[in-house]
C-alpha positions in Angstrom: 9.3 1.1 3.5 10.2 3.9 1.0 10.7 6.9 3.3 12.1 7.2 6.8 10.2 9.7 8.7 12.2 11.8 11.2 11.9 10.9 14.9 9.5 13.3 16.6 7.3 13.9 13.5 3.6 13.8 14.3 0.9 12.6 12.0 -2.5 10.9 11.9 -3.2 7.2 11.7 -5.5 6.4 8.7 -6.7 3.1 10.1 -6.6 1.0 13.2 -3.1 -0.5 13.5 -2.5 -3.4 15.9 0.7 -3.6 17.9 3.7 -4.8 15.8 1.8 -4.3 12.5 2.3 -1.8 9.7 -0.3 0.6 8.6 -0.9 3.9 6.8 -0.5 7.4 8.3 -0.6 10.9 7.0 2.0 13.6 8.0 0.4 17.0 7.3 3.5 19.0 7.8 5.3 16.9 5.2 2.2 16.4 3.0 3.3 12.7 3.1 1.4 9.5 3.4 3.6 6.7 4.7 3.4 3.3 6.4 4.3 3.2 10.1 5.2 0.4 12.5 2.8 0.3 15.5 4.7 -0.1 18.7 1.4 -0.2 20.5 -2.2 -0.4 19.4 -3.0 2.7 17.4 -6.6 3.8 16.8 -7.9 5.2 13.5 -7.7 9.0 13.1 -5.6 9.4 16.3 -2.5 11.6 16.5 0.7 9.6 16.3 4.4 10.4 16.7 7.4 8.7 15.2 9.6 7.4 18.0 12.4 5.4 16.3 14.4 5.3 13.1 12.3 2.5 11.6 9.1 4.5 11.4 8.0 3.1 14.8 4.9 5.0 16.0 2.7 5.4 19.1 -0.4 7.4 19.8 0.5 10.9 20.8 -0.8 13.6 23.1 1.8 16.3 24.1 1.3 15.6 27.9 2.1 11.9 27.5 5.6 11.9 25.9 9.0 13.3 26.5 12.3 13.0 24.7 14.8 10.9 26.7 18.2 12.5 25.6 20.4 9.8 27.1 18.6 7.1 25.1 17.7 9.3 22.1 14.1 8.1 22.1 10.6 9.1 23.1 9.3 7.6 26.3 5.9 7.6 27.9 5.7 10.2 30.8 4.6 8.7 34.1 3.4 10.6 37.2 7.0 11.1 38.3 7.8 13.1 35.0 4.8 15.5 34.5 4.9 17.8 31.5 3.0 21.0 31.1 -0.2 20.6 29.1 0.4 22.8 26.0 -1.9 21.4 23.3 -4.1 18.8 25.0 -7.7 18.8 23.7 -10.7 17.4 25.5 -12.7 16.5 22.4 -12.1 15.3 18.9 -14.5 14.7 16.0 -14.5 13.3 12.5 -17.1 13.7 9.8 -17.4 13.0 6.1 -19.6 15.8 4.7 -21.2 15.2 1.3 -21.4 18.5 -0.6 -23.4 19.6 -3.6 -24.3 23.0 -5.2 -26.4 23.7 -2.1 -24.3 24.9 0.9 -24.2 22.3 3.7 -23.6 23.2 7.3 -21.9 20.8 9.8 -21.8 21.5 13.6 -18.5 20.5 15.1 -18.8 17.7 17.6 -22.2 16.4 16.4 -20.7 13.1 14.9 -18.8 12.5 18.2 -22.0 13.1 20.2 -23.8 10.7 17.9 -21.2 8.0 18.6 -21.1 8.7 22.4 -24.1 10.4 24.0 -21.9 11.3 27.0 -20.1 13.9 24.9 -21.6 17.4 24.3 -23.7 17.9 21.2 -21.1 20.4 19.9 -17.8 22.0 20.9 -15.4 24.7 19.7 -12.6 23.3 17.6 -9.1 24.8 17.9 -7.5 22.7 15.1 -9.0 21.4 11.9 -7.7 19.1 9.2 -9.6 19.1 6.0 -9.4 16.8 3.0 -11.7 16.8 0.0 -12.0 14.4 -3.0 -13.4 17.3 -5.2 -12.7 21.0 -5.3 -14.9 22.8 -2.8 -15.3 26.0 -0.8 -15.6 26.2 3.0 -16.6 28.9 5.5 -16.1 28.8 9.2 -18.7 29.7 11.9 -21.1 31.6 9.8 -22.6 31.4 6.2 -21.6 35.1 5.6 -17.9 34.6 6.3 -15.2 34.6 3.6 -14.9 31.4 1.6 -11.7 29.3 1.6 -10.9 27.2 -1.5 -10.0 23.6 -0.8 -8.6 21.8 -3.9 -9.1 18.1 -4.3 -6.5 15.7 -2.9 -4.7 18.2 -0.6 -4.7 18.2 3.2 -5.3 21.6 4.8 -4.7 22.4 8.5 -6.5 25.4 10.1 -5.6 26.5 13.6 -8.6 28.6 14.4 -11.7 28.6 16.6 -14.6 27.0 14.8 -18.1 25.7 15.8 -19.6 25.2 12.3 -18.3 24.5 8.8 -20.2 25.4 5.7 -19.2 23.6 2.5 -20.3 23.9 -1.2 -18.9 22.3 -4.3 -16.7 24.2 -6.8 -17.7 22.2 -9.9 -18.5 18.6 -8.9 -20.2 17.0 -5.9 -17.9 15.3 -3.4 -17.0 14.6 0.2 -15.1 16.8 2.6 -13.4 14.9 5.5 -13.1 16.9 8.7 -10.9 16.1 11.7 -11.5 18.5 14.6 -9.8 18.9 18.0 -11.0 21.3 20.7 
């Protein structure tokens, strides 16, 4: 392990990680990719949080964890210790959007609906994480909105309401990876 990630730092698991195994995670606030030690089964593309000084991680939703000051560790919250829901989201989605010189539109939630027909066909995202393998331009909600430049190899977080993403290449065709919560 090359970098110790500070306890309480949240990130995203980049693959399924079985309990007591090591696997890759990305920490957007640090722009850092680092291996973490799964203290429980962690699912691919789920939010995680570092809970010990050895990069131990668990899946994370704000209403499920609290900091135990007497033991200086994060613990699962049970019914006897409810926390207010501040950033809990009902839906999440992930899509790899191929882009070319023709603008492509993706409706948030459609990949999640395709995987599970019980979910709605679309939803309004509140948080977006974008990563592209080639430079591209994106617009949110409407094809006439302002374009945002997404350089290749950089993770971008947008905290905004969004139902559609429009993407077009800058110079070369590529793939835009979109994680959405709403």
